[in-house]
BALOBA-1460 file (C-alpha; in Angstrom, 3 decimals):
// residues 246
<rec num="1" residu="x" x="-2.019" y="-18.063" z="7.836"/>
<rec num="2" residu="x" x="-3.131" y="-14.674" z="8.990"/>
<rec num="3" residu="x" x="-0.947" y="-11.598" z="8.425"/>
<rec num="4" residu="x" x="1.345" y="-10.675" z="5.548"/>
<rec num="5" residu="x" x="3.074" y="-7.424" z="4.613"/>
<rec num="6" residu="x" x="3.660" y="-6.678" z="0.928"/>
<rec num="7" residu="x" x="6.708" y="-4.497" z="0.305"/>
<rec num="8" residu="x" x="7.357" y="-3.486" z="-3.335"/>
<rec num="9" residu="x" x="11.008" y="-2.710" z="-4.068"/>
<rec num="10" residu="x" x="13.122" y="-1.029" z="-6.688"/>
<rec num="11" residu="x" x="16.704" y="-0.187" z="-5.701"/>
<rec num="12" residu="x" x="16.214" y="-0.511" z="-1.949"/>
<rec num="13" residu="x" x="19.450" y="-2.284" z="-0.992"/>
<rec num="14" residu="x" x="20.157" y="0.321" z="1.710"/>
<rec num="15" residu="x" x="16.848" y="-0.334" z="3.468"/>
<rec num="16" residu="x" x="15.720" y="-3.866" z="2.687"/>
<rec num="17" residu="x" x="17.598" y="-5.835" z="5.357"/>
<rec num="18" residu="x" x="16.697" y="-3.367" z="8.094"/>
<rec num="19" residu="x" x="13.000" y="-3.185" z="7.215"/>
<rec num="20" residu="x" x="12.657" y="-6.976" z="6.990"/>
<rec num="21" residu="x" x="14.380" y="-7.451" z="10.336"/>
<rec num="22" residu="x" x="12.216" y="-4.739" z="11.901"/>
<rec num="23" residu="x" x="8.985" y="-6.472" z="10.850"/>
<rec num="24" residu="x" x="10.180" y="-9.942" z="11.835"/>
<rec num="25" residu="x" x="11.478" y="-8.680" z="15.187"/>
<rec num="26" residu="x" x="8.023" y="-7.455" z="16.150"/>
<rec num="27" residu="x" x="7.462" y="-11.126" z="17.063"/>
<rec num="28" residu="x" x="3.825" y="-10.853" z="15.998"/>
<rec num="29" residu="x" x="3.914" y="-13.593" z="13.331"/>
<rec num="30" residu="x" x="3.991" y="-11.284" z="10.334"/>
<rec num="31" residu="x" x="4.973" y="-12.812" z="7.032"/>
<rec num="32" residu="x" x="6.581" y="-10.606" z="4.366"/>
<rec num="33" residu="x" x="6.278" y="-10.697" z="0.592"/>
<rec num="34" residu="x" x="8.843" y="-8.656" z="-1.321"/>
<rec num="35" residu="x" x="7.803" y="-7.818" z="-4.894"/>
<rec num="36" residu="x" x="10.970" y="-6.693" z="-6.640"/>
<rec num="37" residu="x" x="11.002" y="-5.077" z="-10.080"/>
<rec num="38" residu="x" x="14.405" y="-6.360" z="-11.179"/>
<rec num="39" residu="x" x="16.323" y="-3.822" z="-9.081"/>
<rec num="40" residu="x" x="19.720" y="-3.117" z="-10.684"/>
<rec num="41" residu="x" x="21.262" y="-2.589" z="-7.237"/>
<rec num="42" residu="x" x="20.799" y="-6.229" z="-6.208"/>
<rec num="43" residu="x" x="17.898" y="-5.823" z="-3.780"/>
<rec num="44" residu="x" x="16.503" y="-9.247" z="-4.741"/>
<rec num="45" residu="x" x="19.823" y="-10.967" z="-4.043"/>
<rec num="46" residu="x" x="19.842" y="-9.541" z="-0.522"/>
<rec num="47" residu="x" x="16.285" y="-10.821" z="0.007"/>
<rec num="48" residu="x" x="17.252" y="-14.294" z="-1.230"/>
<rec num="49" residu="x" x="20.020" y="-14.441" z="1.365"/>
<rec num="50" residu="x" x="17.572" y="-13.401" z="4.082"/>
<rec num="51" residu="x" x="15.088" y="-16.088" z="3.027"/>
<rec num="52" residu="x" x="17.647" y="-18.614" z="4.262"/>
<rec num="53" residu="x" x="17.383" y="-16.940" z="7.664"/>
<rec num="54" residu="x" x="13.579" y="-16.618" z="7.638"/>
<rec num="55" residu="x" x="12.359" y="-19.472" z="5.394"/>
<rec num="56" residu="x" x="8.880" y="-19.642" z="6.918"/>
<rec num="57" residu="x" x="8.196" y="-15.905" z="7.001"/>
<rec num="58" residu="x" x="9.900" y="-14.223" z="4.052"/>
<rec num="59" residu="x" x="8.975" y="-14.640" z="0.385"/>
<rec num="60" residu="x" x="10.130" y="-13.048" z="-2.862"/>
<rec num="61" residu="x" x="8.388" y="-12.455" z="-6.168"/>
<rec num="62" residu="x" x="10.666" y="-11.120" z="-8.911"/>
<rec num="63" residu="x" x="9.347" y="-9.276" z="-11.949"/>
<rec num="64" residu="x" x="11.091" y="-8.536" z="-15.211"/>
<rec num="65" residu="x" x="11.304" y="-4.764" z="-14.940"/>
<rec num="66" residu="x" x="10.033" y="-1.562" z="-13.372"/>
<rec num="67" residu="x" x="6.316" y="-1.978" z="-13.999"/>
<rec num="68" residu="x" x="4.896" y="0.426" z="-11.432"/>
<rec num="69" residu="x" x="3.777" y="0.430" z="-7.818"/>
<rec num="70" residu="x" x="0.172" y="-0.434" z="-8.596"/>
<rec num="71" residu="x" x="0.948" y="-3.536" z="-10.634"/>
<rec num="72" residu="x" x="3.418" y="-4.662" z="-7.955"/>
<rec num="73" residu="x" x="0.693" y="-4.510" z="-5.326"/>
<rec num="74" residu="x" x="-1.858" y="-6.214" z="-7.584"/>
<rec num="75" residu="x" x="0.673" y="-9.007" z="-8.181"/>
<rec num="76" residu="x" x="1.178" y="-9.245" z="-4.425"/>
<rec num="77" residu="x" x="-2.551" y="-9.165" z="-3.643"/>
<rec num="78" residu="x" x="-3.239" y="-12.075" z="-5.976"/>
<rec num="79" residu="x" x="-0.349" y="-14.059" z="-4.501"/>
<rec num="80" residu="x" x="-1.597" y="-13.484" z="-0.952"/>
<rec num="81" residu="x" x="-5.196" y="-14.340" z="-1.806"/>
<rec num="82" residu="x" x="-4.036" y="-17.605" z="-3.357"/>
<rec num="83" residu="x" x="-2.096" y="-18.396" z="-0.155"/>
<rec num="84" residu="x" x="-5.222" y="-17.542" z="1.890"/>
<rec num="85" residu="x" x="-3.835" y="-14.811" z="4.131"/>
<rec num="86" residu="x" x="-6.546" y="-13.086" z="6.164"/>
<rec num="87" residu="x" x="-4.967" y="-9.629" z="6.595"/>
<rec num="88" residu="x" x="-2.870" y="-8.158" z="3.799"/>
<rec num="89" residu="x" x="-0.786" y="-5.028" z="4.339"/>
<rec num="90" residu="x" x="0.851" y="-2.464" z="2.074"/>
<rec num="91" residu="x" x="4.037" y="-0.865" z="3.377"/>
<rec num="92" residu="x" x="7.014" y="1.043" z="1.952"/>
<rec num="93" residu="x" x="10.559" y="-0.261" z="2.292"/>
<rec num="94" residu="x" x="12.111" y="3.056" z="3.315"/>
<rec num="95" residu="x" x="10.810" y="3.395" z="6.912"/>
<rec num="96" residu="x" x="8.448" y="6.229" z="6.006"/>
<rec num="97" residu="x" x="5.943" y="3.789" z="7.518"/>
<rec num="98" residu="x" x="6.860" y="2.693" z="11.034"/>
<rec num="99" residu="x" x="6.678" y="-1.121" z="11.411"/>
<rec num="100" residu="x" x="5.535" y="-0.593" z="15.009"/>
<rec num="101" residu="x" x="2.238" y="0.739" z="13.605"/>
<rec num="102" residu="x" x="1.404" y="-2.534" z="11.861"/>
<rec num="103" residu="x" x="-0.331" y="-3.888" z="14.962"/>
<rec num="104" residu="x" x="-2.474" y="-0.777" z="15.245"/>
<rec num="105" residu="x" x="-3.716" y="-1.232" z="11.672"/>
<rec num="106" residu="x" x="-4.238" y="-4.942" z="12.277"/>
<rec num="107" residu="x" x="-6.294" y="-4.378" z="15.422"/>
<rec num="108" residu="x" x="-8.366" y="-1.718" z="13.646"/>
<rec num="109" residu="x" x="-9.491" y="-4.406" z="11.216"/>
<rec num="110" residu="x" x="-9.602" y="-7.402" z="13.548"/>
<rec num="111" residu="x" x="-11.076" y="-5.831" z="16.680"/>
<rec num="112" residu="x" x="-12.746" y="-2.601" z="15.546"/>
<rec num="113" residu="x" x="-14.707" y="-3.986" z="12.604"/>
<rec num="114" residu="x" x="-12.810" y="-2.133" z="9.878"/>
<rec num="115" residu="x" x="-12.525" y="-3.798" z="6.500"/>
<rec num="116" residu="x" x="-9.722" y="-1.466" z="5.410"/>
<rec num="117" residu="x" x="-7.416" y="0.321" z="7.876"/>
<rec num="118" residu="x" x="-5.478" y="3.316" z="6.562"/>
<rec num="119" residu="x" x="-2.408" y="4.726" z="8.281"/>
<rec num="120" residu="x" x="-3.411" y="8.368" z="8.018"/>
<rec num="121" residu="x" x="-1.351" y="11.558" z="8.172"/>
<rec num="122" residu="x" x="-4.407" y="13.808" z="8.121"/>
<rec num="123" residu="x" x="-6.593" y="12.763" z="11.039"/>
<rec num="124" residu="x" x="-6.101" y="14.060" z="14.614"/>
<rec num="125" residu="x" x="-2.827" y="12.646" z="15.915"/>
<rec num="126" residu="x" x="-1.388" y="12.054" z="12.456"/>
<rec num="127" residu="x" x="1.475" y="14.081" z="11.026"/>
<rec num="128" residu="x" x="4.486" y="14.151" z="8.718"/>
<rec num="129" residu="x" x="8.134" y="14.631" z="9.647"/>
<rec num="130" residu="x" x="11.086" y="15.767" z="7.565"/>
<rec num="131" residu="x" x="9.016" y="16.873" z="4.580"/>
<rec num="132" residu="x" x="9.806" y="19.995" z="2.507"/>
<rec num="133" residu="x" x="7.003" y="22.544" z="2.192"/>
<rec num="134" residu="x" x="6.280" y="21.721" z="-1.465"/>
<rec num="135" residu="x" x="5.793" y="18.028" z="-0.678"/>
<rec num="136" residu="x" x="3.424" y="18.991" z="2.135"/>
<rec num="137" residu="x" x="1.503" y="21.222" z="-0.266"/>
<rec num="138" residu="x" x="1.198" y="18.540" z="-2.949"/>
<rec num="139" residu="x" x="0.069" y="15.902" z="-0.474"/>
<rec num="140" residu="x" x="-2.446" y="17.939" z="1.511"/>
<rec num="141" residu="x" x="-3.758" y="19.617" z="-1.622"/>
<rec num="142" residu="x" x="-4.071" y="16.278" z="-3.379"/>
<rec num="143" residu="x" x="-6.002" y="14.782" z="-0.477"/>
<rec num="144" residu="x" x="-8.426" y="17.706" z="-0.325"/>
<rec num="145" residu="x" x="-8.837" y="17.690" z="-4.112"/>
<rec num="146" residu="x" x="-9.575" y="13.952" z="-4.076"/>
<rec num="147" residu="x" x="-12.243" y="14.283" z="-1.398"/>
<rec num="148" residu="x" x="-13.935" y="17.145" z="-3.242"/>
<rec num="149" residu="x" x="-14.050" y="15.291" z="-6.563"/>
<rec num="150" residu="x" x="-14.929" y="11.800" z="-5.322"/>
<rec num="151" residu="x" x="-16.853" y="12.554" z="-2.097"/>
<rec num="152" residu="x" x="-14.952" y="9.648" z="-0.585"/>
<rec num="153" residu="x" x="-14.903" y="10.040" z="3.247"/>
<rec num="154" residu="x" x="-11.181" y="9.360" z="3.632"/>
<rec num="155" residu="x" x="-8.881" y="12.111" z="4.903"/>
<rec num="156" residu="x" x="-5.696" y="10.565" z="3.494"/>
<rec num="157" residu="x" x="-6.746" y="8.884" z="0.226"/>
<rec num="158" residu="x" x="-3.191" y="8.737" z="-1.150"/>
<rec num="159" residu="x" x="-1.810" y="6.907" z="1.908"/>
<rec num="160" residu="x" x="0.280" y="3.828" z="1.156"/>
<rec num="161" residu="x" x="0.246" y="2.219" z="4.616"/>
<rec num="162" residu="x" x="-2.882" y="0.076" z="4.555"/>
<rec num="163" residu="x" x="-4.353" y="-3.162" z="5.914"/>
<rec num="164" residu="x" x="-6.996" y="-4.994" z="3.870"/>
<rec num="165" residu="x" x="-9.123" y="-7.873" z="4.996"/>
<rec num="166" residu="x" x="-8.886" y="-10.656" z="2.427"/>
<rec num="167" residu="x" x="-12.595" y="-10.440" z="1.644"/>
<rec num="168" residu="x" x="-12.079" y="-6.891" z="0.340"/>
<rec num="169" residu="x" x="-9.380" y="-7.897" z="-2.129"/>
<rec num="170" residu="x" x="-11.336" y="-10.992" z="-3.120"/>
<rec num="171" residu="x" x="-14.392" y="-8.853" z="-3.903"/>
<rec num="172" residu="x" x="-12.607" y="-6.162" z="-5.922"/>
<rec num="173" residu="x" x="-11.975" y="-7.013" z="-9.553"/>
<rec num="174" residu="x" x="-8.257" y="-6.280" z="-9.347"/>
<rec num="175" residu="x" x="-7.949" y="-6.463" z="-13.122"/>
<rec num="176" residu="x" x="-10.158" y="-3.348" z="-13.317"/>
<rec num="177" residu="x" x="-7.734" y="-1.222" z="-11.279"/>
<rec num="178" residu="x" x="-6.185" y="0.951" z="-13.971"/>
<rec num="179" residu="x" x="-3.600" y="3.161" z="-12.261"/>
<rec num="180" residu="x" x="-0.033" y="2.216" z="-11.424"/>
<rec num="181" residu="x" x="1.370" y="5.264" z="-9.570"/>
<rec num="182" residu="x" x="0.037" y="7.972" z="-7.248"/>
<rec num="183" residu="x" x="-3.583" y="7.346" z="-8.225"/>
<rec num="184" residu="x" x="-3.430" y="3.596" z="-7.505"/>
<rec num="185" residu="x" x="-3.820" y="4.188" z="-3.774"/>
<rec num="186" residu="x" x="-6.802" y="6.443" z="-4.391"/>
<rec num="187" residu="x" x="-8.486" y="3.975" z="-6.725"/>
<rec num="188" residu="x" x="-8.110" y="1.036" z="-4.316"/>
<rec num="189" residu="x" x="-9.747" y="2.986" z="-1.500"/>
<rec num="190" residu="x" x="-12.411" y="4.292" z="-3.866"/>
<rec num="191" residu="x" x="-13.230" y="0.761" z="-5.047"/>
<rec num="192" residu="x" x="-13.408" y="-0.485" z="-1.441"/>
<rec num="193" residu="x" x="-15.716" y="2.366" z="-0.463"/>
<rec num="194" residu="x" x="-17.947" y="1.958" z="-3.523"/>
<rec num="195" residu="x" x="-18.359" y="-1.723" z="-2.697"/>
<rec num="196" residu="x" x="-19.602" y="-0.840" z="0.782"/>
<rec num="197" residu="x" x="-16.584" y="-1.811" z="2.853"/>
<rec num="198" residu="x" x="-15.834" y="0.114" z="6.035"/>
<rec num="199" residu="x" x="-12.649" y="2.211" z="5.884"/>
<rec num="200" residu="x" x="-11.119" y="3.357" z="9.173"/>
<rec num="201" residu="x" x="-8.192" y="5.763" z="9.553"/>
<rec num="202" residu="x" x="-5.496" y="5.327" z="12.186"/>
<rec num="203" residu="x" x="-3.207" y="8.304" z="12.923"/>
<rec num="204" residu="x" x="0.454" y="7.734" z="12.068"/>
<rec num="205" residu="x" x="3.603" y="9.807" z="11.783"/>
<rec num="206" residu="x" x="4.947" y="9.621" z="8.235"/>
<rec num="207" residu="x" x="8.709" y="10.183" z="8.082"/>
<rec num="208" residu="x" x="10.351" y="11.021" z="4.764"/>
<rec num="209" residu="x" x="12.979" y="8.502" z="3.684"/>
<rec num="210" residu="x" x="16.491" y="9.043" z="5.046"/>
<rec num="211" residu="x" x="18.253" y="6.534" z="2.752"/>
<rec num="212" residu="x" x="17.764" y="5.898" z="-0.966"/>
<rec num="213" residu="x" x="16.019" y="7.878" z="-3.682"/>
<rec num="214" residu="x" x="12.385" y="8.991" z="-3.605"/>
<rec num="215" residu="x" x="10.159" y="7.540" z="-6.361"/>
<rec num="216" residu="x" x="7.968" y="10.676" z="-6.460"/>
<rec num="217" residu="x" x="7.957" y="12.481" z="-9.827"/>
<rec num="218" residu="x" x="5.976" y="15.082" z="-11.755"/>
<rec num="219" residu="x" x="4.485" y="12.289" z="-13.832"/>
<rec num="220" residu="x" x="3.156" y="10.558" z="-10.726"/>
<rec num="221" residu="x" x="1.624" y="13.820" z="-9.468"/>
<rec num="222" residu="x" x="0.043" y="14.443" z="-12.874"/>
<rec num="223" residu="x" x="-1.429" y="10.937" z="-12.849"/>
<rec num="224" residu="x" x="-2.970" y="11.724" z="-9.480"/>
<rec num="225" residu="x" x="-4.563" y="14.985" z="-10.602"/>
<rec num="226" residu="x" x="-6.006" y="13.630" z="-13.850"/>
<rec num="227" residu="x" x="-6.586" y="10.189" z="-12.384"/>
<rec num="228" residu="x" x="-9.041" y="11.395" z="-9.767"/>
<rec num="229" residu="x" x="-11.228" y="12.915" z="-12.466"/>
<rec num="230" residu="x" x="-11.029" y="9.705" z="-14.468"/>
<rec num="231" residu="x" x="-11.836" y="7.545" z="-11.438"/>
<rec num="232" residu="x" x="-14.964" y="9.554" z="-10.683"/>
<rec num="233" residu="x" x="-16.089" y="9.658" z="-14.313"/>
<rec num="234" residu="x" x="-15.558" y="5.949" z="-14.917"/>
<rec num="235" residu="x" x="-17.332" y="5.067" z="-11.676"/>
<rec num="236" residu="x" x="-20.543" y="5.974" z="-13.478"/>
<rec num="237" residu="x" x="-19.977" y="3.007" z="-15.786"/>
<rec num="238" residu="x" x="-17.438" y="0.707" z="-14.119"/>
<rec num="239" residu="x" x="-18.359" y="-1.980" z="-11.622"/>
<rec num="240" residu="x" x="-15.448" y="-2.859" z="-9.364"/>
<rec num="241" residu="x" x="-17.039" y="-6.035" z="-8.042"/>
<rec num="242" residu="x" x="-15.534" y="-9.259" z="-9.334"/>
<rec num="243" residu="x" x="-17.997" y="-11.288" z="-11.386"/>
<rec num="244" residu="x" x="-18.994" y="-14.585" z="-9.853"/>
<rec num="245" residu="x" x="-18.696" y="-17.441" z="-12.333"/>
<rec num="246" residu="x" x="-21.860" y="-19.433" z="-12.786"/>
């Protein structure tokens, strides 16, 4: 098994069928893992019905409550590692990430020797559509702030459209990843970079969601601001590499 896309969900009934069909209809043998945090709107029930249609490609992991984006991805990473997928993707359910770009991220890892491929808004050719000015300010400012504090050579460290080679996620001690919101994406890239993996950025157009409710909040932004400082400070003491059992 080679490629799988992890899509965390919470109240995404308006988008979930369309996004699953869009990925499947690429006809590029992508599998999909939905990690649902007990969505009150019945997102998981919709996925269960679709599993009957795509039994070999679509999978569902249900959790007991809204536990955060980071823990959803960690849950998904561990599931995918256990199933021995070679390329593991992060993608939002709301079409802010274009499924047509999945192959570009995949080829960046498979053919261009990247260990982590980031769908980037802030490299030449990348951009955002349908964003208010304050969201643009927070995002661009947060990216610049992160690079200044961490020295990490990634232009879009908060990006959530990412392809990881399995060896990266197998090497990182996922239990040491401490953030669950905005800063989770930064910490995963920081851990990959610190462990010597090659991160490549692929320009994408990020389109703000048209259906459903944004999960962005002041608390998530605050976690990002303070989290970057904490990530850099703790990197002096923390080792992200998973310990090999004797």
